[in-house]
N, C-alpha and C positions, 0 to 999 in steps of 0.2 A: 279340494281336499275331500277325502271320502268321509261321508257322514254315516255313522253306524246305523244299520238296519238289520232286520232279521235275515240271516244268510239263506234260510229256506225259501225266502220270497224272491231270491235272485238266482240266476243261472249263469254259467260261464266260468271259465278259469283264466285268470290274468297272470302272466309272468311279467313282473315289473323290475326293470334293471336300471339302477342309478349310475351316476357318473363319477369321474375322478381320473381322467386321462388313461394312459395305458395300464396303470395300476388297477383301475376298475374294470377295464376291458378283460384282463386276464383273470381277475378274481371272479367276475361274472361268468366267464367261460367255464371255469371249474365248477361253479354252481350248476350251470346247464348240464354239464357232464353227469353230475350226481343225480339230477332230476331224471335224466334219460335212463341211467342205470336203475333207478328206483321204479321205473315204469310210469312216471308222472308227466314227462315232457309232452308226450303225444296227445294228452287230453287238453292241452292249452288251446283256448279259443281266442285269446288276444295277447299280442306281444307289445309291451309298452317299454319305451326307453327314453332316457334323457342323457345328453352328453356322451360320456364313454359307453354308457349302457345302450344308447341309441345305435352305436356301431355294431354291437352284438345283436340287438333285436333286428336290425336291418338285415344282417347276414343270415340269421335264423329264418327270416321270412323268405329270403331269396333261395335258400337251400332246403326249405321245408319239404318239397316234393321228393327230393333225394333221400332225406332223412326218413320220411314216411315209407318210402319204398323198401327201406331196410329195417322197418319197425322201430325206428329211433334207437338202434343199437349203439352202445357206447363207442364202438369202433367207427361208426359212421360219423358221430359227433366229433371225434378226434380228427378224422380226415377232412370233413367238409366244413367244420366250424373252427375248431381250435387250431388246426394247421394253418389256415389262411390268416387267422388273427395273430398267431405268433410270428408269421412272416412279416406282417405289417408292423408289429411291435418291435421289430428289429431295426426299423427305420426311424430317423428323426424327422418330424414334421413341424414342430413348433419353432420355426426359424428354418429357412430353407437350407437343405444340405448343400455343401460346396459343389458337388459334382452335378447334381440334377437340378435342384431348385433354383439356383442362381441363373441357370441357362433357360429356365422356363419363361416364356415370353409374357405371361399374364400375371394376375395378382396372386398374393399369398393364398387367399381363399380358393382361387381356381386351382392353384398348385396342390392344395390339400384334397380338393374334390377329385382332381385327376388321379391322385394316388389311391384314394379310397375306391374309386370306380375300377381302376386297373386291378387292384388287389382283391376286392371283395364283391362288388355289385355288378360289374360288367354291363352297364347301360340299362339295367332293369328299372322300370318305372312302376309306380304304385298300381297302375292298371294291369300290369303283367302278373301280379301276385294272385294267389288263390284267395277266394272269399274268406276262407277260414284256415288258419287263424288270422284275424284282423291285425294289421300293423298300425301302431300309433307312435309317432316320434314327436317329442315335445320340444318346443323352443319358447323363448320369452320375447315379447315385443317391447323393445326399449322405449318406444314412443309413449306407451300408456301403461306399461307394466303388466300387460294382460298375457295369460298363457296362450300359446299357439300350438295347435296339433295338426301335423301332417298325417293323414290316415287313409286307409283303404275304404273307409265308410264316410260318405258325404252326408253326415247328420249333424244337426245343430247341438251344441253343448253350451249350457248356460254359463256365462262369464268367460267363455273361451272362444278364440278365433279358430274356426275349423277350416282346414284346407284339404279338400278331398279331390283334388285334380288328378285324374288317372294318368295324365301325361307327365307328372312331376317325377323327376329322377330320384331314386332312393338316396343317392350320394349327396344331392343338394340339400335334402331334408336333414341328413346327418350333419352336414357342414353347418347348417343353421343351428342345430342343437348343441354343437361343441364350441361355437364362436364365443370368445371371451375377450373383449377389448381390454388393453391394447395389443395383447399377444396375437389374438386372432380377430381381425376386424369384423364387426357385425355384418351379417348378410343382408343385403337390400333386396326386397321383393315387393311386388305390387299385387294387391288383392282387391276384389270388388268390395265396396262399402255397403252393398245391398241396394243401392240406388242406381247402379249401373256405372258409377264412377270408380276409377282406379284409386286405391289408397296405398301410398308408399309406406312401407314398414321396414324397420331395422330390427333384425332378429338376432338374438344372442342365446347363450347357454340356457337350455331348458331347465336346469336345476335352480335357476334364479326364482322361478315361480312354482316349480314342480319337482322338488329335490328327490323324491322317491318314485317318480314316474307313476303316480297314482291317479292323476286327473282323469284318465280315460278308463279307469277300472271300477268306477262307482256302481256299475250294474252287474258286476261279477260276484258270485257267491264264494269263490275260492281265490285267494291271492298268494302267489309265491313272490316274495319281495327280497331282492338281493341288493344290499346297500354297500356300494364300493367306496364310500366317502372315507378319506383318510383322517388321521388324528389332526386336530387344529394345532397350529404352531404356538410358540411361546411369545408372550407379550415382550419379553426381554429383548427379542430380536428386532423390535421396531425402532427405527431411527430415521429421521427425515420425513418431510411431508408426504412424499410418494409412498413410502413404506407404511406410514400411518393410515393413509387412505386405503391401501390394499388390505391392511389388517382389519380396518373397520368393516370392509366388505366381507372378509372371512368370518368375523364375529356374527354379523347379521345372517349370513348364509348358514352358519352352524346353528344359530338359534332357530331358524326356520326348519332345518332338517330335524333337529331334536324334537321340536313340537310335533312334526308329522310322524316321526317314529314313535313317540309316546302315544299319540292318538291311535295309531295303527295297532300297537301292542295292547292297548286297552280294548280295542275292538275284538282282537283275538281272545283275550281273557274272558270277555263278556259273551263270547260266541256269536257276535254280530256277523262275523264272517269266518270262514274256515281258511286254513292255509298255514303259512309260517313266514317269519321274518328273520333274516340273519345279516350280520354286519362284518365287514372287514376288520373293524376295530374291536370286535368282541374277543373274549377268551373262552376256552372250553368250559370254564367254571360258571359261565353265564347260563348254561343249559343243563337241565336235570339228567339227560340221557348219559349213559356211560361213554366215556371216551375210548375209542378203539384205535385211534391213530395218535402217534406222539406229536403233540403240538405245543412246544414250550411257549409260555406267554411272552417271553422276551423276544423270541423269533417272530411271533405274530405282531408284536409291537413294532419291530423293525419294518415290517411290510406296511403297517398302517401309517408309519412316519414318512413313507416315500412321497415325494412331491407330486402334485397333480400336473403332469406334463405328458407331452407326446414326444419324449426323447427316447431314442433307441435303447432297448434293454438287452442285456446279455442273456443267453439261454438259461443259465442257472436261476437268475431272478425271475424270469418268466415262469419256469417250472414251479418255483416256490409259490408264486401267486396263484397259479392254477390249482396246486395242491391245497392251498389254504381255502380257496373258494369251495372246493370239493368237500373238504373236511368239515367246515363250519356249516355248510348247507346240510350235510348228513346229520350233524347233531341237532339242527333245528327241526328237520323232518322227523327224526326219531323222538324228539322231545315234545313236539306240539301237533304232529300230524298222525303218525302211526308208529307206535313203539315196537311193532312186530317186524318192521323192515329188516332185511338181512344186513348186518353190519359189514362195511367194507373191510377187506383183509389187508389192503395196502393202498398207498397213494397212487394216483394216476402215473406219476413219475416216481416210482418206488425208490430209486437210488438217490433222489434229491431230498426228500423229506420237506420239512418246513424251515 
């Protein structure tokens, strides 16, 4: 968890992307597009992601050179980032598809990794990435409840297991970050225990320990934090022991996320660090900047109520999520970062709206 310090004493800009299935992937993608349009994406020095946010952070790192060559133009983000993410989000991965997955000869985790690599990462390993921006993908070790970071920087982080293996595939780190038993089995990996012996670990969703992807952003003075978590369900829907257990996990995760979000917002208010935070479950009324895009609260609430899944989404729903990430990111930037930013005239998908 980030401890507030004087922002002037720290350097670097971290883009932190949280999770929530395809819902968070597309919401975060819209936020990235607005950051690019505002001229802020290219100054990022660290890309941090957990769960669905790790999918986006990994793709950004892989495509960073191409984006930089076009000066992070919105058209390049749409082509190199949002296009591939939308193609992936058209496919169902949480449960094998009838045509492809059932015929795949290996495990469900390997099936998901295969799809991610084919669609987004193309065999890229951490050592293939540029030194800057650094990439950090968070997971959680089920054995001890310790945060785990796969990163391009092999440096020690207190209270965190750091894996800086340059030969580690991006797709495997992302799979570790999204694993949530029983739907996605925990990823089993081996890591040195510091004494030369291999330590077996079971890795699961990074949001369990690091809900806002903040663990590796503690030395950055500016934070852009995109929170793709959906609205929690209703207690009235709980029936049976299995549902009660799942609901208990949801309650605990929501409490952890809320505490992190509150601490982060306090840090912004006290000017301990610069930047902005925005959430998929917010409304335009939560921000003091003028609303320039029509975002009915009821339509935003529909998006926040979408389940956390990797089930194929139709194009209309994809476009609404991208539009909402774009719009609420814009409001946060103009409210808390720079009120002179040019206001967007229309949604990325102008015919879809929210």
